[in-house]
Backbone as a chain_set.jsonl record, in Angstrom:
{"seq": "XXXXXXXXXXXXXXXXXXXXXXXXXXXXXXXXXXXXXXXXXXXXXXXXXXXXXXXXXXXXXXXXXXXXXX", "coords": {"N": [[-16.004, 50.503, -61.818], [-15.237, 48.631, -63.608], [-13.956, 46.572, -62.489], [-15.95, 44.44, -62.307], [-16.005, 43.527, -64.716], [-13.367, 42.761, -65.189], [-13.431, 40.354, -63.36], [-15.593, 38.722, -64.893], [-13.959, 38.268, -67.22], [-11.891, 36.635, -66.117], [-13.286, 34.686, -64.899], [-14.53, 33.383, -67.449], [-12.44, 32.83, -68.998], [-11.001, 31.116, -67.051], [-13.276, 29.012, -67.353], [-12.825, 28.142, -69.93], [-10.193, 27.51, -70.059], [-8.052, 28.493, -70.34], [-5.392, 31.296, -70.205], [-5.854, 34.46, -69.092], [-5.067, 36.65, -70.654], [-4.873, 35.214, -73.584], [-7.402, 34.699, -73.71], [-8.62, 37.382, -73.594], [-7.289, 38.599, -76.09], [-8.544, 36.835, -77.922], [-11.255, 36.956, -77.64], [-11.406, 39.84, -78.108], [-10.112, 40.482, -80.315], [-9.95, 38.493, -82.284], [-12.26, 36.85, -82.693], [-15.453, 36.83, -84.087], [-17.914, 39.39, -83.23], [-20.399, 38.424, -82.753], [-19.373, 35.817, -82.396], [-18.235, 35.869, -79.975], [-20.035, 37.023, -78.263], [-21.489, 34.593, -78.123], [-19.957, 32.906, -77.094], [-19.058, 33.862, -74.459], [-21.829, 33.932, -73.237], [-22.501, 31.492, -73.388], [-20.764, 30.223, -71.592], [-21.847, 30.794, -69.153], [-24.076, 29.734, -68.779], [-25.925, 27.063, -67.304], [-26.194, 23.677, -67.249], [-26.346, 23.094, -69.868], [-24.154, 21.268, -71.51], [-23.606, 20.704, -74.317], [-23.796, 23.126, -75.781], [-21.79, 24.646, -74.268], [-19.603, 23.113, -74.947], [-19.806, 23.539, -77.592], [-19.199, 26.254, -77.968], [-16.604, 26.153, -76.782], [-15.192, 24.909, -79.168], [-15.622, 26.856, -80.975], [-13.952, 29.077, -79.769], [-11.551, 27.525, -79.638], [-10.717, 27.333, -82.193], [-9.554, 29.879, -82.802], [-7.514, 29.931, -81.163], [-5.766, 27.878, -81.882], [-5.163, 28.773, -84.421], [-3.836, 30.794, -83.709], [-1.42, 29.64, -82.31], [-0.355, 28.403, -84.475], [0.685, 30.592, -85.763], [-0.672, 31.521, -87.69]], "CA": [[-16.884, 49.447, -62.424], [-14.181, 47.837, -64.474], [-13.654, 45.393, -61.534], [-16.901, 43.494, -62.369], [-15.758, 43.1, -66.11], [-12.103, 41.769, -64.984], [-13.873, 39.346, -62.822], [-16.245, 38.049, -65.642], [-13.047, 38.056, -67.885], [-11.272, 35.667, -65.365], [-14.175, 33.408, -64.765], [-14.708, 32.85, -68.46], [-11.176, 32.494, -69.249], [-10.787, 29.772, -66.577], [-13.861, 27.974, -68.103], [-12.277, 27.771, -71.268], [-9.025, 26.781, -69.592], [-6.733, 29.343, -70.994], [-5.007, 32.362, -69.233], [-6.747, 35.796, -69.25], [-4.299, 37.424, -71.861], [-5.184, 34.837, -74.348], [-8.666, 34.85, -73.556], [-8.906, 38.64, -74.191], [-6.641, 38.408, -77.386], [-9.145, 36.004, -78.91], [-12.321, 37.695, -77.848], [-11.498, 41.176, -78.718], [-9.122, 40.694, -81.645], [-9.803, 37.345, -83.416], [-13.315, 36.228, -83.34], [-16.463, 38.013, -84.59], [-18.83, 40.107, -82.293], [-21.358, 37.223, -82.461], [-19.103, 34.665, -81.822], [-17.573, 36.449, -78.634], [-21.473, 36.743, -77.377], [-22.073, 33.269, -77.91], [-18.615, 32.013, -76.2], [-19.312, 34.237, -73.178], [-22.984, 33.503, -72.693], [-22.464, 29.645, -73.148], [-19.899, 29.773, -70.358], [-22.545, 31.242, -68.08], [-25.505, 28.603, -68.729], [-25.979, 25.846, -66.442], [-27.012, 22.381, -67.629], [-26.23, 22.796, -71.636], [-23.111, 21.168, -71.677], [-23.422, 20.66, -75.703], [-23.415, 24.769, -76.005], [-20.6, 25.0, -74.063], [-18.92, 22.328, -76.049], [-19.491, 24.385, -79.037], [-18.438, 27.482, -77.502], [-15.336, 25.79, -76.614], [-14.68, 24.437, -80.42], [-15.571, 27.974, -81.594], [-12.909, 29.611, -79.144], [-10.452, 26.925, -79.727], [-10.222, 27.417, -83.462], [-8.961, 30.884, -82.869], [-6.24, 29.61, -80.173], [-5.128, 27.167, -82.611], [-4.697, 29.268, -85.44], [-2.896, 31.943, -83.463], [-0.478, 29.039, -81.804], [0.355, 28.075, -85.51], [1.375, 31.29, -86.499], [-1.451, 32.313, -88.973]], "C": [[-16.261, 48.342, -63.228], [-13.892, 46.641, -63.6], [-14.445, 44.206, -62.005], [-16.376, 42.797, -63.934], [-14.327, 42.381, -66.139], [-12.659, 40.555, -64.229], [-14.589, 38.382, -63.887], [-14.813, 37.579, -66.771], [-12.182, 36.701, -67.42], [-12.091, 34.701, -65.162], [-14.166, 32.685, -66.095], [-13.468, 32.132, -68.916], [-10.681, 31.072, -68.591], [-11.694, 28.709, -66.86], [-13.419, 27.389, -69.344], [-10.823, 27.319, -71.155], [-7.908, 27.521, -70.384], [-6.447, 30.523, -69.968], [-5.473, 33.557, -69.902], [-6.427, 36.432, -70.593], [-4.86, 36.813, -73.05], [-6.574, 34.694, -74.597], [-9.312, 36.479, -74.007], [-8.382, 38.848, -75.598], [-7.903, 37.945, -78.314], [-10.669, 36.741, -78.797], [-12.367, 38.884, -78.402], [-10.815, 41.381, -79.981], [-9.244, 39.809, -82.775], [-11.24, 36.797, -83.835], [-14.385, 37.396, -83.615], [-17.171, 38.4, -83.311], [-19.782, 38.906, -81.72], [-20.774, 36.134, -81.728], [-18.705, 34.844, -80.304], [-18.917, 36.274, -77.682], [-21.507, 35.633, -76.874], [-21.283, 32.565, -76.974], [-19.056, 32.322, -74.588], [-20.847, 33.695, -72.529], [-23.146, 31.997, -72.489], [-21.768, 29.417, -71.794], [-20.704, 30.011, -69.039], [-23.9, 30.462, -68.07], [-25.087, 27.134, -67.987], [-26.915, 24.558, -67.194], [-26.992, 22.082, -69.41], [-24.879, 22.489, -72.034], [-22.715, 21.193, -73.186], [-23.181, 22.425, -76.103], [-22.427, 25.203, -75.43], [-19.543, 24.236, -74.479], [-18.381, 23.027, -77.372], [-18.816, 25.49, -78.911], [-17.163, 27.302, -77.474], [-14.377, 25.543, -78.311], [-14.662, 25.905, -81.137], [-14.107, 28.665, -81.023], [-11.414, 28.963, -79.653], [-9.634, 27.023, -81.066], [-9.22, 28.572, -83.604], [-7.506, 30.679, -82.01], [-5.082, 28.871, -80.878], [-4.543, 27.616, -83.709], [-3.682, 30.305, -85.016], [-1.548, 31.011, -82.878], [0.244, 28.61, -83.217], [0.862, 29.069, -86.259], [0.612, 31.898, -87.504], [-2.002, 33.438, -88.401]], "O": [[-16.818, 47.263, -63.433], [-13.546, 45.631, -64.213], [-13.902, 43.109, -62.138], [-16.425, 41.582, -64.125], [-14.099, 41.517, -66.986], [-12.145, 39.526, -64.669], [-14.228, 37.207, -63.828], [-14.782, 36.385, -67.069], [-11.851, 35.842, -68.237], [-11.55, 33.598, -65.254], [-13.856, 31.494, -66.085], [-13.494, 30.931, -69.187], [-10.155, 30.149, -69.214], [-11.287, 27.554, -66.732], [-13.667, 26.233, -69.688], [-10.286, 26.779, -72.123], [-6.99, 26.95, -70.973], [-7.189, 30.693, -69.001], [-5.49, 33.664, -71.128], [-7.257, 36.698, -71.462], [-5.421, 37.629, -73.783], [-6.928, 34.561, -75.769], [-10.344, 36.627, -74.662], [-9.215, 39.351, -76.352], [-8.226, 38.594, -79.309], [-11.222, 37.076, -79.845], [-13.283, 39.128, -79.188], [-10.967, 42.412, -80.636], [-8.856, 40.061, -83.915], [-11.481, 36.379, -84.967], [-14.203, 38.596, -83.408], [-16.987, 37.686, -82.325], [-19.875, 38.55, -80.545], [-21.288, 35.568, -80.763], [-18.891, 33.923, -79.509], [-18.948, 35.609, -76.647], [-21.546, 35.378, -75.67], [-21.745, 31.757, -76.167], [-19.315, 31.482, -73.726], [-20.915, 33.121, -71.442], [-23.793, 31.44, -71.602], [-22.142, 28.554, -71.0], [-20.328, 29.523, -67.973], [-24.737, 30.734, -67.209], [-24.124, 26.393, -68.181], [-28.086, 24.619, -67.568], [-27.486, 21.132, -70.016], [-24.322, 23.256, -72.82], [-21.601, 21.644, -73.452], [-22.211, 22.724, -76.799], [-21.946, 26.227, -75.917], [-18.435, 24.757, -74.357], [-17.296, 23.108, -77.947], [-17.879, 25.756, -79.663], [-16.439, 28.118, -78.043], [-13.224, 25.916, -78.527], [-13.702, 26.143, -81.87], [-13.18, 28.773, -81.826], [-10.421, 29.617, -79.97], [-8.418, 26.885, -81.192], [-8.22, 28.455, -84.312], [-6.506, 31.328, -82.318], [-3.88, 29.043, -80.676], [-3.513, 27.076, -84.113], [-2.792, 30.678, -85.781], [-0.493, 31.639, -82.962], [1.462, 28.457, -83.138], [1.45, 28.793, -87.305], [1.132, 32.77, -88.2], [-2.643, 34.231, -89.091]]}, "num_chains": 1, "name": "protein.A"}
């Protein structure tokens, strides 16, 4: 059953424009549970670009923070 979760991770990472390792690090260790749920859910919504963009902003704040060494 782990295969389905790997596929979801891959799909969401691709939507966010990052590699799977970065995606998993941010989702599992950097952001809150509720932010992770929002990000993942938003990437599967169709026709709600504003929600997807907000999810990307939330996700990228952790990527940017990580890149700066904080």
